N, C-alpha and C positions, 0 to 999 in steps of 0.2 A: 486885186483883179489883174489878170494877165492882160498885157497891152493889146492882144488880139481879140479879147472878149468884148462883147457889146453890152452896153448898159441896159438896153431895152429888151424885154422878153420877146420871144417869137410870136407871130400872129396867132390868133385863135385857130385851133385845130392842128397846130404844129408844135414840135418839141425840138429842142437842141440837145444833142448828146455829145459829150466829150469823152474820148478814149485816150488814156495815157498808157503807153506800152513801151517795153524796152526796145522793140524793133518796129520798123514800118510794117513788116510782114504780119506781126502779131496784131497790130492795130487794124490792118486791112482784113484779117480773118474775123475779127469781132464785128467789124462793119458789115461784112458780107452776111453774117447771121441776122443782124438787125435789118438789113435790106430785104431779107426774105419775109419779114413780117410787116414792114412799113414801106410805103412809097417815099421817095426822097430824092432830091436832085442835087442839093448843095452839099459839097464835101470840101473841107480845107485841111491841110496838114501843116504842122509847124514843128521844128525841133524843140526839144525841151532842154533848157540850159544845163541841167544836171545829166543829160544824156537821155536818149530815147525819143519817142515821137508822141505828139499830141494830135489827135484827129478829131475834127469837129464835123458833125453831121446834123443836117436839119431834116427832120422826117415829118410826113403828113399823117397825123394820128387818125384823121377822118378816113384815110384810105388804107386802113390796116387790113392785113390778111386775116383770115378766120381765127387762127389761134390767138393772135394778139388782140383782135377785136373782142373775143370772148373774155379774155383776161381783163381788158380795159373796162368792159361793162360790169364785171363783178368785183373788181378790186376796190379796196378801201384805202384811204390814206394811212400811211404807217403811223404807229403810235409815237414814234420818236422822229420828229421832223427837224429840219434846220440844215445848215451848211456843214460841209466837211471842214476839218481843221484848216486845210489850205485853200478854202474858198471864201469869197466875200459874200 
């Protein structure tokens, strides 16, 4: 686990998103797209030891814009779940 990660999951109706990009600009561009679909106020960025930027967002999934809300209502859990190789 990264030292800045929290052990507790976000509150109900919220999701935490982590973006790792080569540059802060690339991370911000992805974050902008996410903010068009979900309300969210909390954003934190950290340097990645190997280079690049890690951006953490907390979004409110209960306040999703229409395209995201439609997707959330019809989506199913993926058949392959679990953590990525670099996650705990």
